[in-house]
C-alpha positions as CSV (number, residue, x, y, z in Angstrom):
1,M,-27.2,6.4,1.1
2,P,-26.4,3.4,-1.0
3,S,-28.4,0.3,-0.2
4,R,-26.7,-3.0,0.8
5,P,-27.3,-6.1,-1.3
6,P,-29.9,-8.4,0.3
7,F,-27.5,-11.4,0.5
8,G,-24.7,-9.3,2.0
9,A,-25.4,-10.0,5.7
10,S,-25.9,-13.7,5.1
11,V,-22.5,-14.1,3.4
12,R,-20.5,-12.2,6.0
13,P,-20.0,-15.1,8.4
14,L,-18.4,-17.1,5.6
15,L,-16.2,-14.2,4.6
16,L,-15.1,-13.8,8.2
17,L,-13.9,-17.3,8.8
18,P,-10.3,-16.7,7.7
19,H,-10.3,-13.5,9.8
20,V,-11.5,-15.4,12.9
21,V,-8.7,-18.0,12.5
22,V,-6.1,-15.2,12.1
23,L,-7.5,-13.2,14.9
24,F,-7.5,-16.2,17.3
25,C,-3.8,-16.8,16.5
26,L,-3.0,-13.1,16.9
27,L,-4.8,-12.9,20.3
28,V,-2.9,-15.9,21.6
29,V,0.3,-14.2,20.6
30,A,-0.9,-10.9,22.1
31,L,-1.6,-12.7,25.4
32,L,2.0,-13.9,25.5
33,V,3.2,-10.4,24.6
34,C,1.1,-8.9,27.4
35,I,2.7,-11.3,29.9
36,G,6.1,-10.4,28.5
37,S,5.2,-6.7,28.8
38,W,4.3,-7.2,32.4
39,F,7.8,-8.6,33.1
40,S,9.3,-5.8,31.1
41,I,7.6,-3.2,33.1
42,L,8.3,-5.0,36.3
43,F,12.1,-5.3,35.8
44,K,13.0,-2.4,33.4
45,G,10.4,0.1,34.6
46,H,8.9,0.9,31.2
47,L,7.1,-0.8,28.3
48,G,9.0,-1.3,25.1
49,E,7.7,0.5,22.1
50,N,7.5,-2.6,19.9
51,L,5.5,-4.5,22.5
52,W,3.0,-1.6,22.8
53,R,2.7,-1.2,19.0
54,F,2.0,-4.9,18.4
55,T,-0.7,-5.0,21.1
56,R,-2.3,-1.8,19.7
57,D,-2.3,-3.1,16.1
58,V,-3.8,-6.4,17.2
59,M,-6.6,-4.6,19.0
60,A,-7.2,-2.3,16.0
61,Y,-7.4,-5.4,13.7
62,A,-9.9,-7.0,16.1
63,L,-12.0,-3.9,16.1
64,R,-12.0,-3.8,12.3
65,V,-13.1,-7.4,12.1
66,E,-15.8,-6.9,14.7
67,A,-17.2,-3.8,13.0
68,Y,-17.5,-5.7,9.8
69,A,-19.1,-8.6,11.5
70,L,-21.7,-6.5,13.3
71,L,-22.6,-4.6,10.0
72,I,-21.2,-1.3,11.4
73,H,-18.7,-1.0,8.6
74,D,-19.2,-2.2,5.0
75,K,-15.5,-2.2,3.9
76,F,-14.0,-5.7,4.1
77,P,-11.1,-5.7,6.6
78,S,-7.6,-6.3,5.4
79,F,-5.3,-8.9,7.0
80,S,-2.7,-6.2,7.6
81,L,-1.9,-5.1,11.1
82,A,-1.1,-1.6,9.9
83,P,-3.7,0.9,10.9
């Protein structure tokens, strides 16, 4: 198993700052999408595919950032919402 550089864990919080800002903005939008999804389900009876996909992709992005922050995964997360 390859070893990690000794400074790697101390640099990660600095590397994660842009991801934290983007993630905060995405989570605010995801909250609004969830509220819109609730109304969509209430009035139309089903959830739209695009609303579900956006929420899923935001949660996957949040999980990638969290895994990198907690030293679970060494690959730097991309800013893409695509899985």
